[in-house]
C-alpha positions, 0 to 999 in steps of 0.5 A: 641228450635231447634236441636243443634249439639255438635259443636253448644253446644261447641261454646255456652260453650266457649262463656259463659266462655269467659272472665273468672270467669264463674261458672258451673251454669252460663255456664249451664244457658247460654248454656241451659245444664243439669248438666249431659251434663255440666259435660261431656262437660267440661271434654271433653273441658278441656282434649282438652285444649279449656277450663281451670278450676280453682279449687281455684275459681271453675270457667272456662275460655276459652283458647287461643285454645278455642278462636281460635276455637270460632273464626273459628266456628263463621266464618263458621256459618257466611258463612253458613248463607250467603248462600241463602236458596233454596225454596222447590216447 
């Protein structure tokens, strides 16, 4: 697996939680995270209102703000991949 930036990991978490009813385990498997990483990222994302945690069902859901972040990230990623890679001589 290639190196992932924090932004890449955040987008994978938000994508995994999109649609709601995503448990910690589901997000950990889909985003390839350890429990410690999941704990830290979920704290940061909920504090910044990108992810919502329902304590009753113990599930996560991506918020509207999180969906906007995900959309912007996907647009930027598409633009970066569209730039032709320069061949090294």
